[in-house]
VOBA-1610 file (N, C-alpha, C; in pm, whole numbers, padded with zeros to 5 digits, always signed):
BEGIN
Met+02299+00087-05725Met+02253+00032-05600Met+02337+00032-05505Thr+02469+00046-05531Thr+02512+00057-05351Thr+02407+00189-05287Asp+02460+00291-05366Asp+02421+00429-05340Asp+02260+00416-05292Thr+02154+00344-05342Thr+02032+00300-05297Thr+01984+00263-05169Leu+02119+00186-05128Leu+02137+00079-05034Leu+02174+00159-04895Ala+02301+00283-04928Ala+02340+00355-04882Ala+02238+00449-04831Arg+02153+00512-04933Arg+02017+00595-04882Arg+01889+00573-04826Ser+01891+00413-04825Ser+01764+00372-04769Ser+01831+00287-04602Thr+01963+00298-04629Thr+02052+00283-04453Thr+02027+00390-04361Glu+02081+00552-04454Glu+02045+00658-04385Glu+01904+00728-04350Gln+01817+00637-04419Gln+01663+00685-04409Gln+01612+00595-04250Glu+01682+00473-04281Glu+01632+00387-04123Glu+01697+00473-04017Ile+01836+00486-04004Ile+01912+00583-03919Ile+01840+00691-03900Thr+01794+00730-03971Thr+01723+00881-03941Thr+01592+00879-03888Ala+01530+00791-03897Ala+01398+00739-03860Ala+01401+00710-03723Leu+01517+00604-03699Leu+01534+00567-03592Leu+01610+00655-03456Asp+01674+00769-03478Asp+01712+00874-03434Asp+01639+00928-03355Ala+01489+00977-03457Ala+01373+01033-03444Ala+01324+00968-03341Tyr+01279+00874-03387Tyr+01234+00750-03273Tyr+01277+00765-03105Ser+01441+00703-03096Ser+01448+00785-02949Ser+01515+00890-02896Gln+01550+01007-03012Gln+01518+01107-02924Gln+01375+01168-02862Ile+01232+01105-02916Ile+01131+01108-02850Ile+01112+01028-02718Val+01136+00915-02719Val+01140+00801-02603Val+01258+00912-02510Val+01384+00939-02521Val+01490+01009-02450Val+01419+01107-02393Ser+01286+01197-02478Ser+01284+01330-02426Ser+01180+01320-02326Val+01086+01196-02331Val+00955+01188-02263Val+01040+01115-02110Ala+01113+01036-02110Ala+01196+00968-02013Ala+01295+01079-01932Glu+01342+01164-01982Glu+01376+01292-01931Glu+01311+01368-01845Glu+01134+01379-01897Glu+01079+01451-01839Glu+00997+01386-01706Leu+00953+01320-01769Leu+00860+01204-01677Leu+00935+01102-01586Thr+01069+01070-01575Thr+01122+01003-01462Thr+01099+01011-01327Pro+01151+01174-01380Pro+01170+01265-01177Pro+01017+01259-01130Arg+00897+01231-01228Arg+00805+01297-01176Arg+00720+01170-01154Val+00738+01001-01157Val+00692+00962-01082Val+00739+00848-01035Ala+00674+00825-00914Ala+00760+00767-00769Ala+00733+00659-00752Ala+00839+00568-00660Ala+00830+00452-00674Ala+00747+00435-00533Leu+00639+00386-00511Leu+00544+00360-00368Leu+00560+00236-00312Gln+00588+00244-00206Gln+00589+00087-00114Gln+00444+00136-00010Val+00393+00081+00040Val+00206+00101+00078Val+00234+00003+00211Tyr+00217+00026+00333Tyr+00201-00071+00394Tyr+00049-00061+00500Arg+00028-00156+00531Arg-00117-00180+00604Arg-00076-00294+00722Arg-00189-00282+00790Arg-00139-00372+00958Arg-00263-00498+00882Arg-00206-00619+00899Arg-00298-00715+00900Arg-00386-00734+01072Arg-00455-00850+01019Arg-00529-00840+01135Arg-00463-00890+01273Asp-00348-00987+01200Asp-00296-01043+01357Asp-00171-00940+01354Gly-00203-00806+01322Gly-00101-00738+01378Gly+00042-00720+01281Ser+00027-00815+01252Ser+00174-00778+01166Ser+00218-00673+01014Ile+00264-00625+00968Ile+00245-00545+00857Ile+00266-00606+00707Ala+00224-00586+00621Ala+00195-00623+00503Ala+00277-00497+00402Ala+00314-00547+00312Ala+00415-00442+00215Ala+00373-00471+00076Gly+00344-00330-00005Gly+00294-00354-00140Gly+00396-00234-00209Ala+00387-00285-00311Ala+00488-00162-00442Ala+00398-00126-00541Gly+00436-00048-00619Gly+00358+00009-00744Gly+00476+00158-00749Ser+00389+00250-00874Ser+00436+00363-00896Ser+00270+00451-00864Ala+00386+00557-00868Ala+00249+00703-00909Ala+00288+00832-00980Val+00230+00947-01045Val+00258+01022-01098Val+00256+01163-01015Val+00305+01221-01024Val+00322+01370-00913Val+00241+01450-01049Phe+00073+01504-01035Phe+00013+01573-01086Phe-00067+01725-01048Thr-00016+01745-00937Thr+00019+01889-00891Thr+00116+01941-00820Asn+00086+02081-00790Asn+00209+02133-00758Asn+00239+02154-00599Asp+00113+02082-00521Asp+00127+02060-00361Asp+00108+01944-00348Gly+00197+01821-00428Gly+00177+01685-00382Gly+00090+01587-00385Phe-00011+01616-00463Phe-00102+01485-00503Phe-00037+01449-00604Leu-00009+01343-00588Leu+00005+01185-00675Leu-00083+01103-00702Leu-00104+00993-00838Leu-00222+00952-00871Leu-00176+00801-00891Thr-00243+00689-00843Thr-00210+00557-00862Thr-00347+00504-00864Asn-00366+00376-00861Asn-00421+00298-00869Asn-00498+00197-00717Ala-00587+00202-00729Ala-00706+00178-00615Ala-00606+00074-00583His-00591-00100-00671His-00514-00177-00637His-00371-00170-00613Val-00305-00055-00617Val-00185-00025-00544Val-00186-00012-00415Val-00276+00074-00344Val-00310+00120-00253Val-00362+00058-00129Gly-00426-00030-00192Gly-00530-00127-00114Gly-00641-00051-00027Lys-00579-00098+00111Lys-00712-00017+00246Lys-00574+00019+00288Ala-00436+00041+00235Ala-00347+00145+00350Ala-00392+00311+00347Glu-00329+00359+00450Glu-00371+00474+00466Glu-00230+00568+00453Ala-00165+00497+00438Ala-00033+00534+00428Ala+00119+00462+00369Gly+00236+00529+00359Gly+00347+00490+00299Gly+00445+00550+00254Gln+00561+00515+00181Gln+00648+00583+00117Gln+00630+00607-00028Ala+00702+00748-00072Ala+00706+00777-00213Ala+00894+00798-00211Ala+00928+00668-00317Ala+01092+00743-00391Ala+01089+00786-00499Phe+01187+00846-00550Phe+01179+00919-00671Phe+01317+00900-00669Ala+01348+00943-00831Ala+01468+00882-00862Ala+01592+00980-00833Asp+01540+01059-00796Asp+01662+01168-00747Asp+01731+01098-00649Gly+01643+00987-00603Gly+01669+00943-00432Gly+01616+00968-00299Thr+01534+01123-00292Thr+01453+01140-00225Thr+01356+01046-00219Thr+01283+01055-00069Thr+01171+01013-00027Thr+01084+01069+00081Val+00987+01052+00063Val+00881+01106+00119Val+00782+01024+00168Pro+00707+01041+00345Pro+00611+00952+00330Pro+00453+01012+00223Phe+00351+00940+00236Phe+00277+00990+00188Phe+00140+00957+00299Arg+00012+01015+00246Arg-00101+00887+00333Arg-00193+00957+00178Val-00294+00840+00199Val-00381+00781+00120Val-00491+00918+00156Val-00545+01014+00018Val-00613+01118+00028Val-00744+01002+00001Gly-00798+00921-00108Gly-00906+00867-00124Gly-00880+00768-00206Ser-00958+00660-00223Ser-00931+00541-00330Ser-01038+00508-00393Asp-01073+00447-00489Asp-01189+00424-00587Asp-01217+00298-00633Pro-01199+00181-00600Pro-01164+00057-00664Pro-01222+00024-00794Leu-01374+00115-00816Leu-01466+00093-00940Leu-01397+00145-01061Ser-01299+00202-01017Ser-01252+00285-01175Ser-01086+00258-01145Asp-01043+00218-01058Asp-00922+00140-01008Asp-00820+00263-00996Leu-00856+00347-00958Leu-00776+00513-00918Leu-00749+00516-00790Ala-00689+00596-00770Ala-00650+00635-00588Ala-00554+00742-00611Val-00603+00855-00518Val-00507+00962-00476Val-00412+00997-00405Val-00302+01006-00400Val-00248+01009-00240Val-00152+01121-00231Arg-00125+01188-00138Arg-00067+01354-00116Arg+00070+01290+00019Ala+00215+01360-00073Ala+00330+01366-00027Ala+00325+01454+00119Asp+00375+01422+00193Asp+00442+01498+00313Asp+00568+01530+00308Gly+00582+01615+00194Gly+00693+01682+00181Gly+00711+01740+00029Ala+00842+01773+00020Ala+00824+01831-00117Ala+00828+01731-00226Thr+00821+01753-00362Thr+00754+01637-00474Thr+00851+01751-00599Pro+00866+01655-00692Pro+00889+01709-00864Pro+00799+01802-00881Ala+00855+01921-01011Ala+00721+01963-01046Ala+00607+01839-01107Pro+00524+01909-01159Pro+00415+01789-01198Pro+00412+01728-01314Ala+00340+01638-01364Ala+00348+01587-01474Ala+00243+01694-01535Arg+00227+01657-01671Arg+00120+01749-01739Arg+00013+01627-01746Leu-00100+01630-01786Leu-00203+01504-01785Leu-00261+01579-01904Gly-00321+01473-01992Gly-00323+01458-02137Gly-00465+01422-02178Glu-00509+01377-02279Glu-00661+01334-02294Glu-00634+01231-02383Ala-00719+01128-02326Ala-00662+00974-02407Ala-00793+01002-02536Ser-00873+01058-02493Ser-01016+01035-02632Ser-00922+01096-02744Gln-00792+01168-02757Gln-00756+01217-02850Gln-00645+01121-02902Leu-00607+00996-02895Leu-00548+00868-02904Leu-00583+00804-03062Lys-00470+00764-03090Lys-00493+00657-03248Lys-00424+00548-03196Val-00457+00422-03292Val-00402+00321-03282Val-00292+00357-03384Gly-00132+00327-03301Gly-00026+00269-03373Gly+00045+00416-03322Gln-00030+00502-03246Gln+00050+00563-03204Gln+00168+00550-03095Leu+00261+00597-03062Leu+00394+00603-03039Leu+00323+00646-02858Val+00358+00525-02786Val+00343+00565-02628Val+00486+00498-02521Val+00512+00577-02421Val+00641+00533-02349Val+00580+00499-02181Ala+00595+00394-02149Ala+00533+00330-02043Ala+00655+00390-01890Val+00624+00432-01793Val+00767+00496-01722Val+00636+00454-01582Gly+00766+00341-01533Gly+00721+00331-01341Gly+00805+00237-01289Asn+00761+00177-01239Asn+00885+00091-01128Asn+00846-00105-01130Pro+00904-00133-01226Pro+00857-00253-01236Pro+00954-00334-01188Leu+00921-00432-01075Leu+01013-00536-01037Leu+01083-00459-00975Gly+01073-00361-00860Gly+01128-00264-00786Gly+01227-00178-00836Leu+01270-00187-00976Leu+01354-00098-01048Leu+01317-00006-01136Ala+01379+00111-01019Ala+01332+00248-01042Ala+01344+00332-01176Gly+01251+00427-01186Gly+01298+00494-01301Gly+01273+00399-01480Thr+01223+00262-01499Thr+01228+00186-01576Thr+01126+00255-01688Ile+01186+00274-01823Ile+01131+00369-01941Ile+01109+00252-02044Thr+00963+00201-02054Thr+00936+00093-02187Thr+00883+00128-02311Ala+00895+00130-02459Ala+00824+00227-02533Ala+00717+00101-02601Gly+00611+00128-02671Gly+00528+00108-02764Gly+00449+00176-02860Val+00353+00071-02864Val+00264+00180-02956Val+00114+00117-02853Val+00056+00257-02934Val-00129+00205-02864Val-00214+00098-02949Ser-00207+00030-02883Ser-00223-00143-02993Ser-00352-00140-03012Ala-00437-00081-02905Ala-00571-00081-02926Ala-00638+00018-02817Leu-00807+00051-02878Leu-00847+00141-02793Leu-01030+00108-02788Gly-01074+00125-02661Gly-01234+00091-02603Gly-01215-00014-02565Arg-01087-00068-02514Arg-01138-00206-02453Arg-01187-00209-02284Ser-01265-00302-02243Ser-01311-00288-02142Ser-01238-00341-01974Leu-01219-00292-01884Leu-01147-00365-01741Leu-01283-00370-01704Pro-01319-00542-01591Pro-01390-00528-01496Pro-01319-00470-01419Thr-01377-00447-01284Thr-01339-00359-01158Thr-01442-00452-01030Arg-01397-00467-00945Arg-01501-00508-00840Arg-01433-00462-00722Ala-01537-00438-00602Ala-01532-00344-00471Ala-01652-00391-00384Gly-01630-00527-00307Gly-01739-00599-00219Gly-01779-00647-00351Glu-01952-00639-00302Glu-01994-00704-00435Glu-02017-00676-00540Asn-02033-00536-00535Asn-02017-00417-00681Asn-01919-00481-00796Met-01988-00450-00893Met-01860-00514-01017Met-01903-00381-01139Arg-01820-00287-01139Arg-01794-00250-01293Arg-01724-00265-01400Ile-01741-00166-01474Ile-01695-00218-01629Ile-01603-00050-01634Val-01505-00083-01670Val-01418+00066-01644Val-01393+00046-01833Asp-01479+00174-01929Asp-01479+00153-02015Asp-01346+00247-02099Asp-01363+00229-02228Asp-01227+00295-02269Asp-01129+00280-02230Val-01062+00215-02164Val-00937+00144-02157Val-00818+00106-02260Ile-00692+00193-02259Ile-00621+00162-02345Ile-00555+00073-02378Gln-00486-00035-02478Gln-00434-00116-02474Gln-00306-00054-02595Thr-00195-00119-02487Thr-00057-00112-02541Thr+00047-00238-02528Asp+00117-00247-02646Asp+00194-00348-02591Asp+00387-00282-02535Ala+00379-00145-02495Ala+00488-00138-02370Ala+00479-00243-02339Ala+00621-00294-02285Ala+00642-00369-02192Ala+00595-00381-02043Leu+00536-00424-01957Leu+00448-00411-01832Leu+00438-00491-01778Asn+00522-00478-01649Asn+00524-00572-01506Asn+00461-00550-01398Pro+00491-00615-01252Pro+00446-00596-01151Pro+00526-00470-01094Gly+00486-00352-01048Gly+00523-00231-01027Gly+00506-00133-01121Asn+00497-00193-01233Asn+00459-00026-01317Asn+00297-00019-01263Ser+00189-00082-01195Ser+00099-00011-01212Ser+00104+00128-01110Gly+00045+00185-01164Gly-00004+00350-01118Gly+00125+00425-01167Gly+00197+00368-01282Gly+00278+00454-01316Gly+00219+00523-01456Ala+00276+00610-01530Ala+00226+00683-01657Ala+00297+00589-01771Leu+00112+00654-01845Leu+00138+00597-02013Leu+00157+00760-02083Val+00256+00787-02149Val+00306+00897-02218Val+00293+00947-02328Val+00280+01004-02352Val+00286+01070-02569Val+00401+01152-02603Ala+00430+01145-02710Ala+00516+01199-02742Ala+00539+01335-02718Ser+00440+01420-02683Ser+00424+01557-02625Ser+00442+01556-02478Gly+00500+01457-02400Gly+00491+01433-02249Gly+00376+01466-02195Glu+00255+01451-02243Glu+00129+01463-02157Glu+00127+01330-02075Val+00073+01291-02016Val-00003+01159-01930Val-00135+01130-01980Val-00145+01035-02071Val-00267+00995-02155Val-00291+00854-02071Gly-00214+00802-01952Gly-00328+00722-01881Gly-00217+00642-01748Ile-00301+00563-01656Ile-00191+00524-01578Ile-00235+00414-01559Asn-00089+00341-01578Asn-00104+00159-01632Asn-00192+00130-01485Thr-00196+00030-01534Thr-00282-00066-01414Thr-00299-00219-01426Ala-00242-00306-01547Ala-00290-00409-01563Ala-00217-00472-01679Val-00135-00572-01634Val-00091-00710-01743Val-00161-00808-01806Ala-00248-00775-01910Ala-00345-00863-01971Ala-00297-01005-02043Gly-00123-01018-02059Gly-00086-01103-02148Gly+00027-01058-02147Val+00111-01193-02263Val+00223-01164-02320Val+00226-01029-02372Gly+00301-00882-02388Gly+00271-00822-02487Gly+00138-00767-02463Val+00038-00779-02355Val-00065-00661-02407Val-00031-00582-02257Gly-00048-00486-02221Gly-00086-00389-02095Gly-00190-00300-02106Leu-00243-00296-02011Leu-00350-00192-02038Leu-00377-00073-01964Ala-00398+00043-01966Ala-00453+00192-01877Ala-00574+00208-01889Ile-00545+00284-01752Ile-00681+00350-01732Ile-00656+00509-01785Pro-00733+00531-01881Pro-00770+00664-01933Pro-00778+00757-01887Ile-00682+00928-01929Ile-00704+01039-01880Ile-00825+01083-01965Asn-00962+01159-01885Asn-01022+01192-01966Asn-01128+01238-01870Gly-01245+01293-01941Gly-01392+01389-01868Gly-01396+01308-01780Ile-01405+01196-01779Ile-01480+01092-01643Ile-01404+01101-01534Thr-01265+01034-01608Thr-01190+01029-01469Thr-01106+01128-01417Arg-01107+01279-01454Arg-01086+01381-01443Arg-01179+01394-01320Gln-01319+01360-01343Gln-01403+01421-01249Gln-01433+01311-01097Ile-01351+01195-01173Ile-01301+01107-01032Ile-01210+01155-00982Ile-01124+01140-01039Ile-00969+01244-00959Ile-01004+01331-00901Ala-01059+01486-00921Ala-01142+01560-00874Ala-01219+01534-00748Thr-01264+01497-00732Thr-01397+01393-00621Thr-01304+01317-00533Leu-01170+01247-00571Leu-01086+01172-00486Leu-01045+01274-00368Met-00996+01368-00459Met-00939+01480-00363Met-01000+01577-00294Ala-01117+01623-00329Ala-01232+01702-00251Ala-01307+01631-00153Glu-01312+01473-00161Glu-01413+01387-00077Glu-01349+01245-00049Gly-01262+01219-00089Gly-01186+01085-00063Gly-01230+01022-00097Arg-01373+00990-00181Arg-01436+00875-00229Arg-01547+00882-00322Val-01607+00836-00406Val-01683+00865-00517Val-01815+00751-00487Arg-01919+00874-00457Arg-02004+00876-00463Arg-02086+00777-00643Arg-02179+00679-00614Arg-02219+00671-00728Arg-02367+00595-00734Ala-02418+00668-00831Ala-02576+00615-00842Ala-02615+00497-00869Tyr-02731+00399-00824Tyr-02810+00257-00835Tyr-02929+00298-00907Leu-02898+00207-00982Leu-03102+00201-01078Leu-03134+00052-01052Gly-03043-00089-01019Gly-03079-00158-01010Gly-03128-00235-01142Leu-03085-00274-01199Leu-03090-00358-01335Leu-02972-00370-01418Ala-02964-00460-01485Ala-02863-00516-01537Ala-02904-00543-01695Gly-02856-00538-01803Gly-02848-00594-01945Gly-02751-00591-02045Thr-02775-00635-02173Thr-02691-00666-02281Thr-02729-00590-02342Pro-02624-00545-02474Pro-02637-00492-02580Pro-02779-00581-02675Ala-02847-00450-02770Ala-02935-00557-02838Ala-02967-00468-02974Pro-03008-00506-03056Pro-03070-00509-03182Pro-03172-00424-03189Leu-03160-00306-03231Leu-03314-00216-03266Leu-03423-00287-03384Pro-03529-00261-03375Pro-03601-00344-03479Pro-03572-00225-03599Pro-03536-00267-03748Pro-03518-00174-03826Pro-03586-00053-03873Pro-03718-00045-03803Pro-03802+00085-03813Pro-03797+00190-03716Val-03730+00099-03596Val-03728+00217-03447Val-03579+00233-03516Ala-03504+00193-03531Ala-03378+00238-03594Ala-03360+00336-03683Ile-03385+00302-03796Ile-03438+00452-03879Ile-03518+00570-03777Arg-03601+00505-03728Arg-03685+00661-03648Arg-03539+00727-03563Leu-03469+00645-03496Leu-03396+00714-03390Leu-03265+00713-03419Asn-03250+00703-03541Asn-03066+00678-03566Asn-03001+00626-03489Gln-03019+00511-03491Gln-02955+00463-03342Gln-02991+00298-03376Lys-02890+00177-03400Lys-02907+00091-03405Lys-02925-00019-03294Thr-02846-00002-03182Thr-02844-00061-03088Thr-02940+00002-02980Gly-02913-00107-02876Gly-02961-00005-02728Gly-02943-00128-02637Met-02978-00085-02496Met-02977-00222-02421Met-03085-00260-02363Arg-03102-00411-02358Arg-03219-00508-02335Arg-03163-00506-02209Ile-03234-00492-02115Ile-03258-00498-01996Ile-03334-00645-01933Glu-03224-00732-01893Glu-03249-00833-01847Glu-03248-00925-01700Gln-03230-00794-01610Gln-03303-00843-01483Gln-03294-00665-01418Val-03403-00681-01356Val-03436-00585-01233Val-03410-00633-01111Val-03385-00551-01018Val-03370-00536-00895Val-03481-00526-00822Ser-03550-00619-00728Ser-03664-00610-00655Ser-03652-00490-00536Glu-03731-00401-00541Glu-03778-00297-00493Glu-03637-00173-00488Gly-03554-00195-00586Gly-03454-00086-00651Gly-03520+00047-00740Pro-03449+00111-00757Pro-03531+00209-00846Pro-03563+00222-00995Ala-03522+00088-01088Ala-03586+00091-01177Ala-03687-00015-01171Ala-03678-00092-01034Ala-03840-00155-01021Ala-03955-00074-01026Lys-03933+00017-00915Lys-03995+00156-00852Lys-04057+00229-01021Ala-03984+00229-01079Ala-04013+00340-01173Ala-04107+00230-01323Gly-04113+00126-01279Gly-04208+00012-01385Gly-04118-00053-01476Leu-03981-00035-01464Leu-03917-00129-01569Leu-03938-00254-01562Gln-03923-00273-01666Gln-03962-00497-01671Gln-03809-00520-01761Pro-03803-00681-01774Pro-03682-00753-01840Pro-03785-00735-01935Arg-03694-00723-02036Arg-03730-00733-02175Arg-03768-00582-02250Asp-03768-00530-02181Asp-03765-00346-02209Asp-03626-00346-02264Ile-03618-00260-02343Ile-03507-00225-02478Ile-03493-00107-02422Leu-03368-00049-02306Leu-03324+00118-02297Leu-03289+00183-02423Val-03338+00289-02515Val-03252+00345-02557Val-03246+00460-02517Ser-03237+00587-02454Ser-03214+00674-02396Ser-03221+00771-02301Ala-03150+00757-02259Ala-03146+00862-02110Ala-03100+00977-02090Asn-03158+01069-02028Asn-03162+01188-02037Asn-03124+01281-02186Gly-03205+01167-02270Gly-03176+01209-02412Gly-03087+01160-02492Asp-02975+01122-02440Asp-02835+01063-02473Asp-02876+00922-02507Ala-02832+00832-02656Ala-02838+00726-02661Ala-02793+00663-02557Val-02807+00518-02562Val-02768+00428-02459Val-02729+00285-02571Thr-02653+00236-02586Thr-02586+00146-02651Thr-02552-00007-02592Ser-02554+00038-02473Ser-02433-00128-02379Ser-02486-00038-02228Ala-02452-00124-02158Ala-02443-00132-01997Ala-02370+00045-01976Gln-02232+00056-02057Gln-02154+00183-02073Gln-02184+00284-02061Ser-02289+00292-02166Ser-02327+00429-02184Ser-02411+00495-02064Leu-02466+00359-02004Leu-02573+00413-01849Leu-02471+00445-01794Gln-02374+00363-01744Gln-02251+00376-01615Gln-02188+00507-01636Arg-02170+00609-01762Arg-02083+00732-01743Arg-02190+00811-01654Leu-02329+00844-01639Leu-02411+00904-01597Leu-02421+00836-01440Met-02405+00742-01397Met-02417+00713-01294Met-02304+00772-01195Leu-02262+00851-01164Leu-02142+00933-01066Leu-02255+01029-00939Gly-02214+01094-00877Gly-02278+01131-00746Gly-02331+01243-00800Asp-02357+01292-00895Asp-02443+01411-00893Asp-02591+01352-00928Ala-02593+01242-00982Ala-02727+01182-01031Ala-02794+01175-00930Ile-02732+01109-00825Ile-02810+01064-00676Ile-02894+01113-00639Gly-03090+01085-00593Gly-03184+01163-00626Gly-03214+01219-00696Gln-03148+01238-00843Gln-03215+01407-00939Gln-03310+01235-01080Pro-03405+01307-01095Pro-03500+01252-01177Pro-03413+01242-01294Leu-03409+01108-01366Leu-03382+01052-01520Leu-03473+00989-01582Ala-03468+01117-01715Ala-03567+01061-01807Ala-03467+00937-01882Leu-03565+00788-01885Leu-03559+00718-01973Leu-03679+00691-02121Thr-03603+00669-02211Thr-03704+00586-02264Thr-03665+00427-02313Val-03753+00370-02309Val-03759+00231-02354Val-03831+00147-02471Leu-03770+00090-02534Leu-03882+00008-02644Leu-03946-00107-02575Arg-04091-00118-02569Arg-04179-00252-02512Arg-04270-00241-02611Ser-04284-00356-02629Ser-04380-00443-02735Ser-04410-00367-02796Glu-04303-00270-02937Glu-04265-00210-03024Glu-04342-00089-02987Ala-04353-00052-02869Ala-04370+00127-02865Ala-04272+00182-02788Leu-04234+00304-02790Leu-04120+00365-02695Leu-04219+00441-02586Val-04185+00413-02483Val-04216+00471-02339Val-04128+00492-02256Asp-04171+00627-02222Asp-04116+00731-02143Asp-04070+00707-02015Val-04003+00685-01944Val-04022+00640-01800Val-03928+00726-01687Ile-03976+00787-01545Ile-03908+00855-01492Ile-03843+00772-01386Val-03719+00759-01393Val-03643+00679-01225Val-03560+00767-01150Thr-03563+00769-01007Thr-03491+00839-00950Thr-03376+00745-00914Pro-03227+00768-00926Pro-03128+00648-00894Pro-03090+00722-00717Glu-03085+00613-00677Glu-03038+00624-00493Glu-02863+00615-00534Glu-02837+00608-00411Glu-02687+00572-00381Glu-02679+00413-00396Leu-02529+00408-00465Leu-02468+00267-00434Leu-02395+00268-00299Ser-02432+00166-00228Ser-02389+00143-00115Ser-02324+00007-00086Gly-02246-00012+00000Gly-02097-00158-00006Gly-02040-00164-00107Asp-01973-00085-00123Asp-01880-00087-00244Asp-01730-00063-00221Gly-01709-00109-00066Gly-01601-00142-00001Gly-01512-00240+00015
//
């Protein structure tokens, strides 16, 4: 009995030691690459407002990735690194509708972190959050991926968007963690911590194909242009014969069509059920939203809708979304 207990204790110690080694390794690699940001902007009355957050170095030439809500409407600020060095930075581009922003340091920065791929994550996988919560620089918390595929509403002016495939984690996040890194055991950054959804629940914007495209656009152009159709909808089940024919269980029922918008001009109507766009299945607003980046503006988009038990093909030309600042 004593030998069995000893072996069990030894196995637990070994497992905990392996866990600790992973967290220590991630901390050593990422802590130097995550900066504490101080952001300054001038109020209308002339006074200076300050904000704080975190940012991740992701290129060799001084670009850092953070949240749009961290920089707000600021143009510049100061980045402090774990070794005590500080450098000024300027805001290169910000996209409130994805809650991502890119800033560039005016001075030397540590070697960049490696960006990973959030689509490969699994629920239960170990993750480490690196940031500067409550002004406490170089803070590490560890946990697991609690859930995948969460949605995060964002707003810019009158426009709203749903950021999809958001990562949920129980790694402790606090004010100031926003813009910091969510990291897997390999040391790759798979998310940018963005929000505390409740006690023990944190959210991170995923690093994936869509966000990489947004990041590249921010670096090159300073903003993200988005296409606009002028419709709103909700997921809806397809009638069984149609579902079997299309091998698709749901579509998006159009609930509202904006007068004089691209969808209205193309003849789309409330109660139409949108089933595909450019040949890809549409099962929710997010499915359509993925196509609505800048290169879709002015380009014909082939839609198929179910209308009165008939499949109808429609060509709509997206226009540029305006007023999102």
